[in-house]
MMTF fields as JSON, N, C-alpha, C and O atoms, coordinates in Angstrom:
{
  "mmtfVersion": "1.0.0",
  "mmtfProducer": "UNKNOWN",
  "numBonds": 327,
  "numAtoms": 328,
  "numGroups": 82,
  "numChains": 1,
  "numModels": 1,
  "chainsPerModel": [1],
  "groupsPerChain": [82],
  "chainIdList": ["A"],
  "bondAtomList": [4, 2, 8, 6, 12, 10, 16, 14, 20, 18, 24, 22, 28, 26, 32, 30, 36, 34, 40, 38, 44, 42, 48, 46, 52, 50, 56, 54, 60, 58, 64, 62, 68, 66, 72, 70, 76, 74, 80, 78, 84, 82, 88, 86, 92, 90, 96, 94, 100, 98, 104, 102, 108, 106, 112, 110, 116, 114, 120, 118, 124, 122, 128, 126, 132, 130, 136, 134, 140, 138, 144, 142, 148, 146, 152, 150, 156, 154, 160, 158, 164, 162, 168, 166, 172, 170, 176, 174, 180, 178, 184, 182, 188, 186, 192, 190, 196, 194, 200, 198, 204, 202, 208, 206, 212, 210, 216, 214, 220, 218, 224, 222, 228, 226, 232, 230, 236, 234, 240, 238, 244, 242, 248, 246, 252, 250, 256, 254, 260, 258, 264, 262, 268, 266, 272, 270, 276, 274, 280, 278, 284, 282, 288, 286, 292, 290, 296, 294, 300, 298, 304, 302, 308, 306, 312, 310, 316, 314, 320, 318, 324, 322],
  "bondOrderList": [1, 1, 1, 1, 1, 1, 1, 1, 1, 1, 1, 1, 1, 1, 1, 1, 1, 1, 1, 1, 1, 1, 1, 1, 1, 1, 1, 1, 1, 1, 1, 1, 1, 1, 1, 1, 1, 1, 1, 1, 1, 1, 1, 1, 1, 1, 1, 1, 1, 1, 1, 1, 1, 1, 1, 1, 1, 1, 1, 1, 1, 1, 1, 1, 1, 1, 1, 1, 1, 1, 1, 1, 1, 1, 1, 1, 1, 1, 1, 1, 1],
  "groupList": [{"groupName": "MET", "atomNameList": ["N", "CA", "C", "O"], "elementList": ["N", "C", "C", "O"], "formalChargeList": [0, 0, 0, 0], "bondAtomList": [1, 0, 2, 1, 3, 2], "bondOrderList": [1, 1, 2], "singleLetterCode": "M", "chemCompType": "L-PEPTIDE LINKING"}, {"groupName": "VAL", "atomNameList": ["N", "CA", "C", "O"], "elementList": ["N", "C", "C", "O"], "formalChargeList": [0, 0, 0, 0], "bondAtomList": [1, 0, 2, 1, 3, 2], "bondOrderList": [1, 1, 2], "singleLetterCode": "V", "chemCompType": "L-PEPTIDE LINKING"}, {"groupName": "GLY", "atomNameList": ["N", "CA", "C", "O"], "elementList": ["N", "C", "C", "O"], "formalChargeList": [0, 0, 0, 0], "bondAtomList": [1, 0, 2, 1, 3, 2], "bondOrderList": [1, 1, 2], "singleLetterCode": "G", "chemCompType": "PEPTIDE LINKING"}, {"groupName": "ASP", "atomNameList": ["N", "CA", "C", "O"], "elementList": ["N", "C", "C", "O"], "formalChargeList": [0, 0, 0, 0], "bondAtomList": [1, 0, 2, 1, 3, 2], "bondOrderList": [1, 1, 2], "singleLetterCode": "D", "chemCompType": "L-PEPTIDE LINKING"}, {"groupName": "ALA", "atomNameList": ["N", "CA", "C", "O"], "elementList": ["N", "C", "C", "O"], "formalChargeList": [0, 0, 0, 0], "bondAtomList": [1, 0, 2, 1, 3, 2], "bondOrderList": [1, 1, 2], "singleLetterCode": "A", "chemCompType": "L-PEPTIDE LINKING"}, {"groupName": "ARG", "atomNameList": ["N", "CA", "C", "O"], "elementList": ["N", "C", "C", "O"], "formalChargeList": [0, 0, 0, 0], "bondAtomList": [1, 0, 2, 1, 3, 2], "bondOrderList": [1, 1, 2], "singleLetterCode": "R", "chemCompType": "L-PEPTIDE LINKING"}, {"groupName": "LYS", "atomNameList": ["N", "CA", "C", "O"], "elementList": ["N", "C", "C", "O"], "formalChargeList": [0, 0, 0, 0], "bondAtomList": [1, 0, 2, 1, 3, 2], "bondOrderList": [1, 1, 2], "singleLetterCode": "K", "chemCompType": "L-PEPTIDE LINKING"}, {"groupName": "PRO", "atomNameList": ["N", "CA", "C", "O"], "elementList": ["N", "C", "C", "O"], "formalChargeList": [0, 0, 0, 0], "bondAtomList": [1, 0, 2, 1, 3, 2], "bondOrderList": [1, 1, 2], "singleLetterCode": "P", "chemCompType": "L-PEPTIDE LINKING"}, {"groupName": "SER", "atomNameList": ["N", "CA", "C", "O"], "elementList": ["N", "C", "C", "O"], "formalChargeList": [0, 0, 0, 0], "bondAtomList": [1, 0, 2, 1, 3, 2], "bondOrderList": [1, 1, 2], "singleLetterCode": "S", "chemCompType": "L-PEPTIDE LINKING"}, {"groupName": "GLN", "atomNameList": ["N", "CA", "C", "O"], "elementList": ["N", "C", "C", "O"], "formalChargeList": [0, 0, 0, 0], "bondAtomList": [1, 0, 2, 1, 3, 2], "bondOrderList": [1, 1, 2], "singleLetterCode": "Q", "chemCompType": "L-PEPTIDE LINKING"}, {"groupName": "THR", "atomNameList": ["N", "CA", "C", "O"], "elementList": ["N", "C", "C", "O"], "formalChargeList": [0, 0, 0, 0], "bondAtomList": [1, 0, 2, 1, 3, 2], "bondOrderList": [1, 1, 2], "singleLetterCode": "T", "chemCompType": "L-PEPTIDE LINKING"}, {"groupName": "HIS", "atomNameList": ["N", "CA", "C", "O"], "elementList": ["N", "C", "C", "O"], "formalChargeList": [0, 0, 0, 0], "bondAtomList": [1, 0, 2, 1, 3, 2], "bondOrderList": [1, 1, 2], "singleLetterCode": "H", "chemCompType": "L-PEPTIDE LINKING"}, {"groupName": "GLU", "atomNameList": ["N", "CA", "C", "O"], "elementList": ["N", "C", "C", "O"], "formalChargeList": [0, 0, 0, 0], "bondAtomList": [1, 0, 2, 1, 3, 2], "bondOrderList": [1, 1, 2], "singleLetterCode": "E", "chemCompType": "L-PEPTIDE LINKING"}, {"groupName": "LEU", "atomNameList": ["N", "CA", "C", "O"], "elementList": ["N", "C", "C", "O"], "formalChargeList": [0, 0, 0, 0], "bondAtomList": [1, 0, 2, 1, 3, 2], "bondOrderList": [1, 1, 2], "singleLetterCode": "L", "chemCompType": "L-PEPTIDE LINKING"}, {"groupName": "PHE", "atomNameList": ["N", "CA", "C", "O"], "elementList": ["N", "C", "C", "O"], "formalChargeList": [0, 0, 0, 0], "bondAtomList": [1, 0, 2, 1, 3, 2], "bondOrderList": [1, 1, 2], "singleLetterCode": "F", "chemCompType": "L-PEPTIDE LINKING"}, {"groupName": "CYS", "atomNameList": ["N", "CA", "C", "O"], "elementList": ["N", "C", "C", "O"], "formalChargeList": [0, 0, 0, 0], "bondAtomList": [1, 0, 2, 1, 3, 2], "bondOrderList": [1, 1, 2], "singleLetterCode": "C", "chemCompType": "L-PEPTIDE LINKING"}, {"groupName": "ILE", "atomNameList": ["N", "CA", "C", "O"], "elementList": ["N", "C", "C", "O"], "formalChargeList": [0, 0, 0, 0], "bondAtomList": [1, 0, 2, 1, 3, 2], "bondOrderList": [1, 1, 2], "singleLetterCode": "I", "chemCompType": "L-PEPTIDE LINKING"}, {"groupName": "TRP", "atomNameList": ["N", "CA", "C", "O"], "elementList": ["N", "C", "C", "O"], "formalChargeList": [0, 0, 0, 0], "bondAtomList": [1, 0, 2, 1, 3, 2], "bondOrderList": [1, 1, 2], "singleLetterCode": "W", "chemCompType": "L-PEPTIDE LINKING"}, {"groupName": "ASN", "atomNameList": ["N", "CA", "C", "O"], "elementList": ["N", "C", "C", "O"], "formalChargeList": [0, 0, 0, 0], "bondAtomList": [1, 0, 2, 1, 3, 2], "bondOrderList": [1, 1, 2], "singleLetterCode": "N", "chemCompType": "L-PEPTIDE LINKING"}],
  "groupTypeList": [0, 1, 2, 3, 4, 4, 1, 4, 5, 6, 5, 7, 8, 5, 9, 7, 3, 10, 3, 2, 4, 11, 5, 12, 13, 5, 4, 13, 4, 2, 5, 13, 12, 7, 9, 14, 4, 6, 4, 4, 4, 15, 13, 13, 4, 4, 12, 3, 12, 16, 13, 4, 11, 0, 1, 14, 7, 5, 12, 11, 17, 6, 6, 13, 2, 8, 10, 18, 7, 13, 12, 5, 13, 3, 4, 5, 4, 5, 5, 5, 5, 2],
  "groupIdList": [1, 2, 3, 4, 5, 6, 7, 8, 9, 10, 11, 12, 13, 14, 15, 16, 17, 18, 19, 20, 21, 22, 23, 24, 25, 26, 27, 28, 29, 30, 31, 32, 33, 34, 35, 36, 37, 38, 39, 40, 41, 42, 43, 44, 45, 46, 47, 48, 49, 50, 51, 52, 53, 54, 55, 56, 57, 58, 59, 60, 61, 62, 63, 64, 65, 66, 67, 68, 69, 70, 71, 72, 73, 74, 75, 76, 77, 78, 79, 80, 81, 82],
  "secStructList": [7, 2, 2, 2, 2, 2, 2, 2, 6, 6, 6, 6, 6, 6, 1, 1, 1, 2, 2, 2, 2, 2, 2, 2, 2, 2, 2, 2, 2, 2, 2, 2, 2, 2, 2, 2, 2, 2, 2, 2, 2, 2, 2, 2, 2, 6, 2, 2, 2, 2, 4, 4, 4, 4, 4, 1, 7, 4, 4, 4, 1, 6, 6, 7, 7, 7, 1, 7, 2, 2, 2, 2, 2, 2, 2, 2, 2, 2, 2, 2, 2, 7],
  "xCoordList": [147.766, 147.097, 147.739, 147.032, 149.074, 149.745, 149.499, 149.699, 149.181, 148.786, 147.344, 147.086, 146.393, 145.232, 145.14, 144.323, 145.994, 146.125, 146.711, 146.486, 147.4, 148.096, 146.876, 146.701, 146.096, 144.96, 143.741, 143.165, 143.524, 142.533, 142.714, 141.76, 144.032, 144.392, 143.934, 144.072, 143.419, 143.042, 141.623, 141.115, 140.8, 139.389, 138.666, 137.606, 139.336, 138.651, 138.504, 137.454, 139.398, 139.238, 138.4, 138.012, 138.187, 137.37, 135.808, 135.079, 135.322, 133.983, 133.488, 134.157, 132.122, 131.619, 131.273, 131.102, 131.147, 131.155, 132.001, 132.695, 132.169, 132.968, 132.504, 133.412, 131.313, 130.851, 131.308, 131.769, 131.182, 131.645, 133.214, 133.737, 133.864, 135.325, 135.848, 136.919, 135.057, 135.627, 135.237, 136.109, 134.142, 133.659, 134.749, 135.13, 135.131, 136.058, 137.547, 138.113, 138.001, 139.337, 139.373, 140.37, 138.038, 137.775, 137.983, 138.797, 137.213, 137.329, 138.672, 139.092, 139.387, 140.81, 141.7, 142.56, 141.419, 142.109, 141.754, 142.59, 140.454, 140.177, 140.795, 141.191, 140.72, 141.53, 143.064, 143.684, 143.693, 145.109, 145.437, 146.486, 144.52, 144.657, 145.257, 146.35, 144.73, 145.499, 147.014, 147.739, 147.433, 148.605, 149.871, 151.072, 148.907, 149.648, 148.982, 148.666, 148.781, 148.087, 148.743, 147.969, 150.018, 150.666, 150.077, 149.381, 150.283, 149.694, 148.417, 148.121, 147.39, 145.919, 145.774, 145.03, 146.38, 146.258, 146.793, 146.144, 147.783, 148.112, 147.205, 147.069, 146.544, 145.533, 144.427, 143.975, 143.923, 142.938, 143.091, 142.248, 144.454, 144.807, 144.836, 144.643, 145.108, 145.486, 144.074, 144.138, 143.08, 141.836, 141.5, 141.406, 141.347, 140.966, 141.867, 141.493, 143.096, 144.187, 144.215, 144.278, 144.169, 144.088, 143.071, 143.475, 141.761, 140.79, 140.359, 139.212, 141.183, 140.927, 140.731, 140.106, 141.288, 140.898, 139.44, 139.017, 138.636, 137.336, 136.308, 135.145, 136.919, 136.3, 136.047, 135.07, 137.074, 137.152, 136.163, 135.809, 135.778, 134.882, 135.679, 136.906, 135.126, 135.702, 136.519, 137.585, 136.086, 137.051, 138.447, 139.367, 138.536, 139.947, 140.828, 141.907, 140.323, 141.087, 142.425, 143.398, 142.508, 143.516, 144.699, 145.897, 144.059, 145.208, 145.696, 146.596, 145.24, 145.98, 147.127, 147.135, 148.209, 149.408, 149.802, 149.135, 150.748, 151.444, 152.296, 152.691, 152.702, 153.768, 154.875, 155.847, 154.429, 155.588, 156.747, 156.429, 157.816, 158.623, 158.871, 159.059, 158.958, 158.949, 157.836, 158.008, 156.541, 155.514, 155.608, 155.309, 156.008, 156.16, 157.115, 156.725, 158.399, 159.4, 158.877, 159.125, 158.196, 157.555, 156.53, 156.511, 155.702, 154.783, 155.591, 155.311, 156.475, 157.189, 157.914, 157.825, 158.584, 159.017, 158.047, 158.404, 156.732, 155.732, 155.371, 154.942, 155.458, 154.879, 155.767, 155.356, 157.227, 158.215, 158.312, 158.752, 158.02, 157.933, 156.859, 156.971, 155.842, 154.839, 153.384, 152.423],
  "yCoordList": [-34.433, -34.299, -33.556, -33.267, -33.045, -32.369, -30.735, -29.863, -30.456, -29.167, -28.849, -27.759, -29.879, -29.67, -29.574, -28.85, -30.317, -30.228, -28.669, -27.988, -28.507, -26.981, -25.815, -24.941, -25.995, -25.058, -25.329, -24.429, -26.52, -27.203, -26.838, -26.688, -26.686, -26.568, -25.195, -24.992, -24.267, -23.07, -23.044, -22.047, -24.021, -23.84, -24.101, -23.599, -24.775, -25.028, -23.683, -23.525, -22.611, -21.659, -20.506, -19.547, -20.679, -19.945, -20.16, -19.611, -21.119, -21.425, -20.677, -20.144, -20.525, -19.416, -19.854, -18.997, -21.216, -21.528, -22.682, -23.271, -23.116, -24.104, -25.357, -26.099, -25.831, -27.05, -27.289, -28.383, -26.18, -26.341, -26.452, -26.982, -25.844, -25.852, -27.287, -27.731, -28.024, -29.07, -30.115, -30.949, -30.229, -30.916, -30.914, -31.957, -29.712, -29.522, -30.075, -30.87, -29.852, -30.351, -31.903, -32.55, -32.505, -34.037, -34.432, -35.296, -33.768, -34.117, -33.979, -34.862, -32.825, -32.708, -33.967, -34.489, -34.321, -35.522, -36.849, -37.676, -36.867, -38.006, -38.235, -39.274, -36.85, -36.962, -37.16, -37.545, -36.888, -37.065, -38.521, -39.025, -39.252, -40.633, -41.497, -41.982, -41.783, -42.746, -42.618, -43.608, -41.411, -41.034, -40.777, -41.047, -40.08, -39.33, -39.749, -38.899, -41.091, -41.455, -40.815, -40.403, -40.571, -40.047, -38.567, -38.236, -37.719, -36.383, -36.405, -35.61, -37.121, -37.227, -37.327, -36.506, -38.244, -38.437, -37.343, -36.985, -36.715, -35.52, -34.366, -33.595, -34.114, -33.172, -33.497, -32.572, -34.604, -35.175, -35.036, -34.718, -35.371, -35.238, -33.927, -33.738, -32.788, -31.473, -30.626, -29.409, -31.238, -30.652, -29.368, -28.239, -29.535, -28.365, -27.33, -26.179, -27.672, -26.594, -25.858, -24.629, -26.598, -26.007, -25.008, -23.853, -25.163, -24.351, -23.621, -23.202, -23.526, -22.673, -21.489, -20.953, -20.721, -19.365, -18.969, -17.821, -20.169, -19.703, -19.444, -19.114, -19.648, -19.117, -17.477, -16.881, -17.06, -15.513, -14.88, -15.636, -13.743, -12.871, -13.007, -12.914, -13.194, -13.226, -12.124, -12.303, -10.986, -9.712, -9.703, -8.985, -10.634, -10.645, -11.764, -11.946, -12.572, -13.616, -13.353, -14.062, -12.315, -11.769, -11.38, -11.566, -10.749, -10.304, -11.163, -10.778, -12.437, -13.304, -13.968, -14.62, -13.965, -14.186, -15.789, -16.717, -15.874, -17.409, -17.478, -16.413, -18.646, -18.919, -19.805, -20.369, -19.765, -20.428, -19.444, -18.57, -19.544, -18.429, -18.413, -17.297, -19.599, -19.398, -18.634, -17.816, -18.958, -18.289, -16.621, -15.82, -16.277, -14.962, -14.373, -13.383, -14.852, -14.35, -14.302, -13.313, -15.329, -15.178, -14.127, -13.456, -13.776, -12.778, -11.265, -10.184, -11.535, -10.048, -9.708, -8.59, -10.762, -10.801, -10.158, -9.349, -10.817, -10.464, -9.069, -8.397, -8.499, -7.109, -6.121, -5.084, -6.428, -5.475, -5.73, -4.759, -6.833, -6.908, -6.058, -5.885, -5.584, -5.159, -5.36, -4.911],
  "zCoordList": [123.658, 124.938, 125.83, 126.796, 125.866, 126.823, 126.343, 127.188, 125.341, 124.937, 125.474, 125.984, 125.332, 125.728, 127.181, 127.748, 127.775, 129.4, 129.897, 130.898, 128.927, 129.578, 129.483, 130.332, 128.29, 128.25, 129.383, 129.993, 129.502, 130.479, 131.895, 132.657, 132.264, 133.581, 134.122, 135.328, 133.364, 133.819, 133.846, 134.359, 133.357, 133.09, 134.789, 135.163, 135.409, 136.967, 137.597, 138.22, 137.561, 138.062, 137.484, 138.15, 136.319, 135.441, 135.408, 134.582, 136.511, 136.72, 137.578, 138.463, 137.413, 138.236, 139.617, 140.484, 139.908, 141.06, 141.911, 141.083, 142.948, 143.31, 142.851, 142.476, 142.765, 142.298, 140.9, 140.575, 139.966, 138.704, 138.449, 137.469, 139.529, 139.264, 139.847, 139.434, 140.836, 141.097, 140.12, 139.877, 139.536, 138.487, 137.174, 136.642, 136.799, 135.79, 136.375, 135.625, 137.203, 137.772, 137.781, 137.465, 138.225, 138.046, 136.679, 136.353, 135.843, 134.44, 133.772, 133.024, 134.047, 133.831, 134.316, 133.606, 135.434, 136.121, 135.167, 134.803, 134.87, 134.155, 132.584, 132.058, 132.047, 130.777, 130.853, 129.862, 132.066, 132.118, 132.508, 132.109, 133.321, 133.763, 132.779, 133.072, 131.642, 130.762, 130.489, 130.388, 130.38, 129.914, 131.235, 131.228, 132.416, 133.279, 134.637, 135.47, 134.83, 136.253, 137.281, 138.145, 137.496, 138.86, 138.83, 139.79, 137.883, 137.703, 137.979, 138.871, 137.478, 137.797, 139.141, 139.676, 139.892, 141.427, 142.087, 143.07, 141.828, 142.538, 142.314, 143.264, 141.182, 141.001, 141.865, 142.54, 141.967, 142.883, 144.385, 145.223, 144.531, 146.162, 146.679, 147.881, 145.715, 146.121, 145.504, 145.326, 145.268, 144.662, 145.75, 145.269, 147.015, 147.76, 147.92, 148.142, 147.818, 147.969, 146.666, 146.681, 145.414, 144.041, 144.29, 144.162, 144.638, 144.227, 145.67, 145.824, 146.517, 147.754, 147.75, 148.665, 146.574, 146.273, 146.146, 146.286, 145.834, 145.499, 146.54, 146.307, 147.875, 148.893, 149.032, 149.484, 148.573, 148.545, 147.401, 146.497, 147.404, 146.449, 145.065, 145.111, 144.001, 142.674, 142.295, 141.705, 142.597, 142.43, 143.115, 142.726, 144.258, 144.833, 144.49, 145.054, 143.486, 143.096, 142.341, 142.598, 141.379, 140.727, 141.676, 141.463, 142.87, 143.82, 144.675, 145.422, 144.752, 145.43, 145.153, 144.108, 145.909, 145.52, 145.37, 145.827, 144.801, 144.937, 146.011, 146.485, 146.549, 147.429, 146.697, 147.198, 145.302, 144.564, 144.023, 143.217, 144.363, 143.935, 142.713, 142.229, 141.808, 140.316, 139.714, 138.811, 140.302, 139.757, 140.006, 139.12, 141.172, 141.592, 140.643, 140.024, 140.407, 139.536, 137.991, 137.302, 137.515, 136.177, 136.257, 135.226, 137.109, 137.055, 137.274, 136.757, 138.043, 138.083, 136.55, 136.043, 135.952, 134.882, 133.555, 132.699, 133.723, 132.786, 133.139, 132.201, 134.295, 134.289, 133.836, 133.316, 134.037, 133.302, 131.946, 131.33, 131.168, 129.869, 128.963, 127.749, 129.753, 129.175, 129.719, 129.094]
}
């Protein structure tokens, strides 16, 4: 289940429209609910923030930065590795 969740967490952002992304995020929360009820509740509570990037044109999505310092550091390390 945890491996599936790691893969599935990217699916909402890959949807062609916001409705599909919201459906996919809710489906992910539903799959997590039995084992990880608190995580599912957090996903649903932050649904609008998680998918906020979708109001911008799709070609801008990759250029939107993260405010999470660990994510920025990881992205910088990935760029340096290759």
